MIPAVEX-247709 format. One record per residue (C-alpha): residue number from 1; x negated, y negated, z negated. Coordinates in nm, 3 decimals, always signed. Example, Ala and Ser with C-alpha at 12.3 -4.5 7.8 and 13.67 -1.06 7.14 Angstrom:
<pts>
[1; [-1.230; +0.450; -0.780]]
[2; [-1.367; +0.106; -0.714]]
</pts>
This chain:
<pts>
[1; [-6.611; +4.511; -3.347]]
[2; [-6.502; +4.474; -3.011]]
[3; [-6.734; +4.439; -2.745]]
[4; [-6.693; +4.221; -2.458]]
[5; [-6.599; +4.314; -2.088]]
[6; [-6.847; +4.281; -1.849]]
[7; [-6.736; +4.058; -1.544]]
[8; [-6.816; +4.386; -1.370]]
[9; [-6.548; +4.577; -1.574]]
[10; [-6.322; +4.257; -1.573]]
[11; [-6.296; +4.299; -1.184]]
[12; [-6.278; +4.694; -1.184]]
[13; [-6.020; +4.685; -1.451]]
[14; [-5.810; +4.383; -1.235]]
[15; [-5.484; +4.439; -1.117]]
[16; [-5.506; +4.642; -0.820]]
[17; [-5.826; +4.883; -0.914]]
[18; [-5.600; +5.193; -0.953]]
[19; [-5.826; +5.280; -0.954]]
[20; [-7.031; +5.968; -0.576]]
[21; [-7.502; +6.485; -0.569]]
[22; [-7.687; +6.770; -0.460]]
[23; [-7.512; +7.092; -0.371]]
[24; [-7.732; +7.369; -0.494]]
[25; [-7.510; +7.689; -0.411]]
[26; [-7.147; +7.760; -0.357]]
[27; [-6.956; +8.076; -0.276]]
[28; [-6.717; +8.123; -0.012]]
[29; [-6.355; +8.068; -0.079]]
[30; [-6.049; +8.185; +0.130]]
[31; [-5.703; +8.177; +0.044]]
[32; [-5.702; +8.527; +0.077]]
[33; [-5.936; +8.550; -0.207]]
[34; [-5.701; +8.396; -0.477]]
[35; [-5.320; +8.535; -0.568]]
[36; [-5.098; +8.371; -0.324]]
[37; [-4.801; +8.250; -0.479]]
[38; [-4.444; +8.232; -0.305]]
[39; [-4.240; +7.928; -0.313]]
[40; [-3.967; +8.032; -0.457]]
[41; [-3.747; +7.907; -0.745]]
[42; [-3.878; +8.172; -0.961]]
[43; [-4.222; +8.047; -0.965]]
[44; [-4.235; +7.766; -1.174]]
[45; [-4.565; +7.645; -1.000]]
[46; [-4.461; +7.631; -0.640]]
[47; [-4.139; +7.499; -0.725]]
[48; [-4.317; +7.186; -0.808]]
[49; [-4.454; +7.170; -0.477]]
[50; [-4.207; +7.006; -0.140]]
[51; [-4.503; +6.954; +0.063]]
[52; [-4.861; +7.012; -0.045]]
[53; [-5.086; +7.325; -0.189]]
[54; [-5.328; +7.370; -0.456]]
[55; [-5.623; +7.614; -0.532]]
[56; [-5.785; +7.707; -0.872]]
[57; [-6.104; +7.909; -0.757]]
[58; [-6.148; +8.096; -1.122]]
[59; [-6.159; +8.465; -1.241]]
[60; [-5.775; +8.402; -1.236]]
[61; [-5.755; +8.247; -0.911]]
[62; [-5.405; +8.108; -0.798]]
[63; [-5.347; +7.918; -0.430]]
[64; [-5.076; +7.826; -0.240]]
[65; [-5.056; +7.665; +0.111]]
[66; [-5.456; +7.660; +0.072]]
[67; [-5.525; +7.640; +0.432]]
[68; [-5.305; +7.373; +0.528]]
[69; [-5.467; +7.038; +0.588]]
[70; [-5.295; +6.717; +0.355]]
[71; [-5.409; +6.376; +0.301]]
[72; [-5.595; +6.381; -0.017]]
[73; [-5.570; +6.012; -0.111]]
[74; [-5.872; +5.864; -0.356]]
[75; [-5.983; +6.268; -0.413]]
[76; [-6.199; +6.181; -0.134]]
[77; [-6.429; +5.981; -0.334]]
[78; [-6.573; +6.322; -0.466]]
[79; [-6.702; +6.407; -0.114]]
[80; [-6.835; +6.071; -0.044]]
[81; [-7.016; +6.081; -0.363]]
[82; [-7.169; +6.453; -0.308]]
[83; [-7.303; +6.333; +0.008]]
[84; [-7.444; +6.006; -0.094]]
[85; [-7.623; +6.187; -0.412]]
[86; [-7.756; +6.433; -0.219]]
[87; [-7.886; +6.163; +0.071]]
[88; [-7.972; +5.871; -0.048]]
[89; [-8.091; +6.035; -0.425]]
[90; [-7.940; +5.935; -0.793]]
[91; [-8.202; +5.673; -0.834]]
[92; [-8.137; +5.488; -0.543]]
[93; [-8.115; +5.133; -0.519]]
[94; [-7.973; +4.859; -0.299]]
[95; [-8.145; +4.592; -0.214]]
[96; [-8.076; +4.227; -0.160]]
[97; [-8.355; +4.012; +0.030]]
[98; [-8.433; +3.604; +0.039]]
[99; [-8.697; +3.461; +0.294]]
[100; [-8.788; +3.123; +0.300]]
[101; [-8.953; +2.976; +0.637]]
[102; [-9.191; +2.648; +0.700]]
[103; [-8.860; +2.433; +0.732]]
[104; [-8.733; +2.526; +0.386]]
[105; [-8.456; +2.701; +0.486]]
[106; [-8.371; +2.992; +0.276]]
[107; [-8.208; +3.357; +0.459]]
[108; [-8.026; +3.599; +0.213]]
[109; [-8.027; +3.912; +0.389]]
[110; [-7.784; +4.154; +0.230]]
[111; [-7.829; +4.514; +0.220]]
[112; [-7.492; +4.636; +0.118]]
[113; [-7.483; +4.605; -0.284]]
[114; [-7.134; +4.658; -0.367]]
[115; [-7.254; +4.542; -0.715]]
[116; [-7.323; +4.168; -0.591]]
[117; [-7.167; +4.011; -0.855]]
[118; [-7.199; +3.630; -0.953]]
[119; [-7.441; +3.735; -1.283]]
[120; [-7.641; +3.894; -1.031]]
[121; [-7.665; +3.634; -0.731]]
[122; [-7.756; +3.387; -1.013]]
[123; [-8.020; +3.619; -1.126]]
[124; [-8.149; +3.669; -0.746]]
[125; [-8.138; +3.243; -0.770]]
[126; [-8.380; +3.251; -1.076]]
[127; [-8.601; +3.484; -0.923]]
[128; [-8.644; +3.214; -0.629]]
[129; [-8.675; +2.957; -0.847]]
[130; [-8.998; +3.181; -1.020]]
[131; [-9.130; +3.331; -0.704]]
[132; [-9.177; +2.963; -0.546]]
[133; [-9.319; +2.728; -0.821]]
[134; [-9.188; +2.317; -0.787]]
[135; [-8.912; +2.435; -0.538]]
[136; [-8.594; +2.219; -0.575]]
[137; [-8.433; +2.214; -0.266]]
[138; [-8.383; +2.406; +0.016]]
[139; [-8.246; +2.248; +0.372]]
[140; [-8.034; +2.528; +0.544]]
[141; [-7.890; +2.848; +0.358]]
[142; [-7.857; +3.113; +0.610]]
[143; [-7.653; +3.433; +0.550]]
[144; [-7.721; +3.755; +0.705]]
[145; [-7.518; +4.012; +0.735]]
[146; [-7.677; +4.221; +1.032]]
[147; [-7.744; +4.529; +0.839]]
[148; [-7.363; +4.643; +0.885]]
[149; [-7.209; +4.654; +1.209]]
[150; [-6.862; +4.665; +1.160]]
[151; [-6.691; +4.567; +1.480]]
[152; [-6.369; +4.727; +1.613]]
[153; [-6.117; +4.873; +1.382]]
[154; [-6.137; +4.814; +0.981]]
[155; [-6.110; +5.069; +0.717]]
[156; [-5.899; +4.826; +0.473]]
[157; [-5.591; +4.660; +0.553]]
[158; [-5.734; +4.299; +0.569]]
[159; [-5.402; +4.123; +0.543]]
[160; [-5.333; +4.279; +0.231]]
[161; [-5.273; +4.099; -0.117]]
[162; [-5.406; +4.411; -0.301]]
[163; [-5.771; +4.343; -0.433]]
[164; [-5.835; +4.763; -0.333]]
[165; [-5.801; +4.615; +0.000]]
[166; [-6.067; +4.403; +0.051]]
[167; [-6.275; +4.439; +0.385]]
[168; [-6.631; +4.579; +0.327]]
[169; [-6.979; +4.398; +0.453]]
[170; [-7.358; +4.397; +0.402]]
[171; [-7.334; +4.050; +0.256]]
[172; [-7.028; +4.086; -0.015]]
[173; [-7.002; +3.953; -0.342]]
[174; [-6.782; +3.992; -0.667]]
[175; [-6.606; +4.298; -0.458]]
[176; [-6.473; +4.047; -0.186]]
[177; [-6.253; +3.967; -0.479]]
[178; [-6.179; +3.609; -0.580]]
[179; [-6.081; +3.536; -0.935]]
[180; [-5.827; +3.201; -0.919]]
[181; [-5.669; +3.061; -1.269]]
[182; [-5.384; +2.817; -1.213]]
[183; [-5.260; +2.588; -1.525]]
[184; [-4.939; +2.539; -1.623]]
[185; [-5.011; +2.170; -1.477]]
[186; [-5.137; +2.290; -1.150]]
[187; [-5.536; +2.264; -1.221]]
[188; [-5.718; +2.556; -1.023]]
[189; [-6.037; +2.674; -1.141]]
[190; [-6.220; +3.010; -1.137]]
[191; [-6.082; +3.324; -1.263]]
[192; [-6.381; +3.403; -1.492]]
[193; [-6.694; +3.232; -1.670]]
[194; [-6.921; +3.412; -1.452]]
[195; [-6.813; +3.276; -1.156]]
[196; [-6.799; +2.893; -1.075]]
[197; [-6.502; +2.731; -0.956]]
[198; [-6.588; +2.724; -0.552]]
[199; [-6.432; +2.484; -0.278]]
[200; [-6.304; +2.843; -0.170]]
[201; [-6.118; +2.895; -0.492]]
[202; [-5.955; +2.573; -0.488]]
[203; [-5.860; +2.604; -0.114]]
[204; [-5.721; +2.922; -0.146]]
[205; [-5.476; +2.841; -0.455]]
[206; [-5.346; +2.569; -0.251]]
[207; [-5.308; +2.725; +0.055]]
[208; [-5.123; +2.981; -0.100]]
[209; [-4.923; +2.786; -0.343]]
[210; [-4.998; +3.033; -0.650]]
[211; [-4.837; +3.029; -0.952]]
[212; [-4.977; +2.965; -1.304]]
[213; [-5.168; +3.256; -1.428]]
[214; [-5.492; +3.470; -1.342]]
[215; [-5.530; +3.578; -0.981]]
[216; [-5.746; +3.834; -0.839]]
[217; [-5.745; +3.808; -0.435]]
[218; [-5.852; +3.994; -0.139]]
[219; [-6.089; +3.749; +0.027]]
[220; [-5.907; +3.801; +0.356]]
[221; [-5.573; +3.772; +0.237]]
[222; [-5.375; +3.500; +0.471]]
[223; [-5.706; +3.365; +0.519]]
[224; [-5.887; +3.269; +0.867]]
[225; [-6.077; +3.507; +1.038]]
[226; [-6.351; +3.230; +1.090]]
[227; [-6.465; +2.887; +0.926]]
[228; [-6.363; +2.653; +1.215]]
[229; [-6.701; +2.436; +1.159]]
[230; [-6.965; +2.735; +1.120]]
[231; [-6.814; +3.022; +1.213]]
[232; [-6.795; +3.196; +0.926]]
[233; [-6.609; +3.520; +0.809]]
[234; [-6.420; +3.476; +0.480]]
[235; [-6.665; +3.747; +0.343]]
[236; [-6.957; +3.495; +0.397]]
[237; [-6.832; +3.207; +0.381]]
[238; [-6.751; +3.311; -0.041]]
[239; [-7.102; +3.483; -0.035]]
[240; [-7.277; +3.144; +0.104]]
[241; [-7.023; +2.915; -0.159]]
[242; [-7.155; +3.155; -0.448]]
[243; [-7.527; +3.146; -0.367]]
[244; [-7.510; +2.795; -0.335]]
[245; [-7.345; +2.702; -0.630]]
[246; [-7.585; +2.950; -0.834]]
[247; [-7.862; +2.836; -0.668]]
[248; [-7.778; +2.482; -0.865]]
[249; [-7.747; +2.606; -1.187]]
[250; [-8.118; +2.752; -1.116]]
[251; [-8.215; +2.384; -1.010]]
[252; [-8.224; +2.413; -0.630]]
[253; [-7.998; +2.187; -0.434]]
[254; [-7.893; +2.310; -0.052]]
[255; [-7.947; +1.994; +0.143]]
[256; [-7.779; +2.087; +0.465]]
[257; [-7.483; +2.328; +0.405]]
[258; [-7.475; +2.708; +0.463]]
[259; [-7.463; +2.879; +0.809]]
[260; [-7.481; +3.228; +0.957]]
[261; [-7.815; +3.378; +1.121]]
[262; [-7.990; +3.670; +1.123]]
[263; [-8.374; +3.655; +0.954]]
[264; [-8.714; +3.594; +1.203]]
[265; [-8.861; +3.942; +1.202]]
[266; [-9.208; +3.721; +1.162]]
[267; [-9.076; +3.629; +0.796]]
[268; [-9.173; +3.831; +0.480]]
[269; [-8.913; +3.856; +0.126]]
[270; [-9.012; +3.600; -0.146]]
[271; [-8.763; +3.786; -0.333]]
[272; [-8.674; +4.149; -0.323]]
[273; [-8.352; +4.228; -0.563]]
[274; [-8.271; +4.575; -0.638]]
[275; [-7.938; +4.622; -0.741]]
[276; [-7.943; +4.674; -1.136]]
[277; [-7.690; +5.031; -1.134]]
[278; [-7.864; +5.299; -0.978]]
[279; [-7.666; +5.509; -0.733]]
[280; [-7.557; +5.750; -1.001]]
[281; [-7.432; +5.492; -1.234]]
[282; [-7.234; +5.317; -0.934]]
[283; [-7.069; +5.668; -0.878]]
[284; [-6.962; +5.716; -1.234]]
[285; [-6.783; +5.430; -1.192]]
[286; [-6.632; +5.513; -0.854]]
[287; [-6.482; +5.818; -1.006]]
[288; [-6.367; +5.593; -1.287]]
[289; [-6.233; +5.337; -1.144]]
[290; [-6.148; +5.429; -0.794]]
[291; [-6.292; +5.133; -0.608]]
[292; [-6.239; +5.193; -0.276]]
[293; [-6.481; +4.867; -0.167]]
[294; [-6.734; +5.024; -0.371]]
[295; [-6.706; +5.398; -0.225]]
[296; [-6.737; +5.254; +0.131]]
[297; [-6.970; +5.065; +0.069]]
[298; [-7.190; +5.385; -0.065]]
[299; [-7.014; +5.533; +0.234]]
[300; [-7.186; +5.279; +0.497]]
[301; [-7.538; +5.289; +0.326]]
[302; [-7.569; +5.692; +0.424]]
[303; [-7.593; +5.547; +0.794]]
[304; [-7.763; +5.232; +0.725]]
[305; [-8.075; +5.424; +0.550]]
[306; [-8.049; +5.699; +0.854]]
[307; [-8.069; +5.391; +1.139]]
[308; [-8.307; +5.193; +0.962]]
[309; [-8.629; +5.318; +1.083]]
[310; [-8.429; +5.266; +1.458]]
[311; [-8.372; +4.914; +1.358]]
[312; [-8.010; +4.977; +1.399]]
[313; [-7.704; +4.876; +1.175]]
[314; [-7.506; +5.093; +0.991]]
[315; [-7.167; +5.155; +1.164]]
[316; [-6.823; +5.377; +1.029]]
[317; [-6.868; +5.553; +1.336]]
[318; [-7.219; +5.675; +1.213]]
[319; [-7.143; +5.715; +0.893]]
[320; [-6.848; +5.937; +0.965]]
[321; [-7.087; +6.161; +1.161]]
[322; [-7.334; +6.176; +0.881]]
[323; [-7.052; +6.319; +0.651]]
[324; [-6.893; +6.538; +0.923]]
[325; [-7.238; +6.723; +0.975]]
[326; [-7.286; +6.768; +0.606]]
[327; [-6.966; +6.946; +0.583]]
[328; [-7.002; +7.164; +0.890]]
[329; [-7.384; +7.239; +0.814]]
[330; [-7.423; +7.225; +0.450]]
[331; [-7.113; +7.337; +0.333]]
[332; [-6.996; +7.543; +0.601]]
[333; [-6.649; +7.403; +0.633]]
[334; [-6.490; +7.441; +0.988]]
[335; [-6.348; +7.179; +1.149]]
[336; [-6.003; +7.332; +1.155]]
[337; [-5.990; +7.270; +0.772]]
[338; [-6.076; +6.904; +0.775]]
[339; [-6.051; +6.539; +0.935]]
[340; [-6.235; +6.276; +0.802]]
[341; [-6.216; +5.915; +0.863]]
[342; [-6.380; +5.708; +0.597]]
[343; [-6.532; +5.728; +0.249]]
[344; [-6.272; +5.608; +0.012]]
[345; [-5.945; +5.769; +0.067]]
[346; [-5.779; +5.461; +0.210]]
[347; [-5.666; +5.643; +0.544]]
[348; [-5.365; +5.877; +0.594]]
[349; [-5.582; +5.985; +0.871]]
[350; [-5.805; +6.200; +0.574]]
[351; [-5.693; +6.532; +0.608]]
[352; [-5.800; +6.857; +0.409]]
[353; [-5.743; +7.201; +0.291]]
[354; [-5.738; +7.293; -0.020]]
[355; [-5.969; +7.572; +0.055]]
[356; [-6.217; +7.302; +0.229]]
[357; [-6.208; +7.096; -0.114]]
[358; [-6.283; +7.369; -0.340]]
[359; [-6.626; +7.398; -0.124]]
[360; [-6.674; +7.036; -0.212]]
[361; [-6.602; +7.110; -0.554]]
[362; [-6.849; +7.356; -0.556]]
[363; [-7.135; +7.155; -0.414]]
[364; [-7.057; +6.864; -0.672]]
[365; [-7.079; +7.089; -0.958]]
[366; [-7.419; +6.939; -1.073]]
[367; [-7.285; +6.610; -1.079]]
[368; [-6.951; +6.719; -1.283]]
[369; [-7.037; +6.513; -1.586]]
[370; [-6.990; +6.157; -1.399]]
[371; [-6.595; +6.264; -1.336]]
[372; [-6.372; +6.135; -1.591]]
[373; [-6.260; +6.354; -1.844]]
[374; [-5.854; +6.431; -1.877]]
[375; [-5.821; +6.599; -2.230]]
[376; [-6.073; +6.869; -2.198]]
[377; [-6.079; +6.898; -1.805]]
[378; [-6.269; +6.677; -1.568]]
[379; [-6.020; +6.526; -1.292]]
[380; [-6.030; +6.259; -1.008]]
[381; [-5.670; +6.150; -0.912]]
[382; [-5.569; +6.030; -0.592]]
[383; [-5.244; +5.865; -0.553]]
[384; [-5.073; +5.658; -0.292]]
[385; [-4.732; +5.616; -0.418]]
[386; [-4.573; +5.411; -0.139]]
[387; [-4.655; +5.697; +0.140]]
[388; [-4.585; +5.979; -0.103]]
[389; [-4.951; +6.110; -0.177]]
[390; [-5.023; +6.258; -0.537]]
[391; [-5.342; +6.465; -0.567]]
[392; [-5.590; +6.593; -0.881]]
[393; [-5.931; +6.767; -0.788]]
[394; [-6.172; +6.830; -1.028]]
[395; [-6.284; +7.153; -1.291]]
[396; [-6.050; +7.314; -1.563]]
[397; [-6.355; +7.405; -1.853]]
[398; [-6.408; +7.739; -1.986]]
[399; [-6.683; +7.693; -2.226]]
[400; [-6.943; +7.624; -2.015]]
[401; [-6.781; +7.718; -1.691]]
[402; [-6.636; +7.468; -1.484]]
[403; [-6.354; +7.606; -1.277]]
[404; [-6.290; +7.433; -0.948]]
[405; [-5.947; +7.309; -0.894]]
[406; [-5.730; +7.111; -0.617]]
[407; [-5.369; +7.028; -0.561]]
[408; [-5.256; +6.805; -0.290]]
[409; [-4.904; +6.693; -0.300]]
[410; [-4.766; +6.488; +0.019]]
[411; [-4.443; +6.426; -0.087]]
[412; [-4.221; +6.142; -0.263]]
[413; [-4.197; +6.361; -0.603]]
[414; [-4.516; +6.304; -0.808]]
[415; [-4.511; +6.634; -1.007]]
[416; [-4.881; +6.661; -1.020]]
[417; [-4.946; +6.616; -1.398]]
[418; [-4.692; +6.883; -1.477]]
[419; [-4.828; +7.115; -1.197]]
[420; [-5.226; +7.085; -1.366]]
[421; [-5.085; +7.156; -1.697]]
[422; [-4.920; +7.482; -1.547]]
[423; [-5.232; +7.598; -1.322]]
[424; [-5.460; +7.496; -1.660]]
[425; [-5.285; +7.770; -1.847]]
[426; [-5.258; +8.020; -1.631]]
[427; [-5.661; +7.979; -1.548]]
[428; [-5.773; +7.985; -1.874]]
</pts>
């Protein structure tokens, strides 16, 4: 019997998703501790490297250009996962809060949950209906995304068509991607059963002149930055329409529409929704499907949890400082060995040496089982084909032993799999 895919799995497997950890100890690794290989045609391994490096840190160590910095792409998600699991804890859950004031206005305060899917929103609305007996309507639906302050430069390419470039936010639904179905006769509907056919779905399909078929759209692609009437970003407009639709399914009508407003500090939540998945479960999916959106929501949550006692929102810069501090102070990696920009690997400004990456992998060993298996090995890939980035990082398995390896190729020839096989054979 074939088990139907959940909405989360469908979205994570959608086109574009080409597609986080306690450090117990690590042993210093330097390029001189390994056998340095020269890039000559006589050596099959280095002949596959036009621009890049590799390092295997087992009893048969191998290295090439291990102390030069290269772009790691999505292998960087291992570091984001490591810091998040150690700082937040494996059982950490994101929270979404609902408040009701005396005027029967409902406030939805986002807490960065990257798995706030249509199913999760419906569950939240059902809980509200149970928490307030007899509630059949609210006046205004207020959206509160104040827990993240993402002004200034964004990590994602917000005008990109690609779902994996969807922007981040404190209150974002369905990974900030819009499911659209266009029939052969031009009828527009939701591209999945769990998501209602929202006005936004119909508007975007018409404005983009989408062809017949099922589409998964980056919510920001060719969208106005703000709604003309309510000053809502595409992210908040999407979240508001989905909450309004799921409230209606739960028997609650929104009378006066959707708007953006911070929750009054005097209110107490009537519903506290904790994400169904723990951080550990989210990390497993991030490493399997390589979702940039989820990785950066987790990355931003690092600064949210640090700043919440001070009443400050999460920011890109604060999360960068947390990870930089961890890399320096916990892993002992010199600033000369890396430059860290964001948590998913999207930025070409992320730069790491293979030596630095081996330290990360040694710290990640207790969580290695969360990584995807490739044959007998545990491997995270990193791919940016249009810019020529092809990487692997993970562990060769030798009985119970995990041998960390990394290969960072910044070249247009994708020779990483052949190189991986050769390094595996030599290491074991």
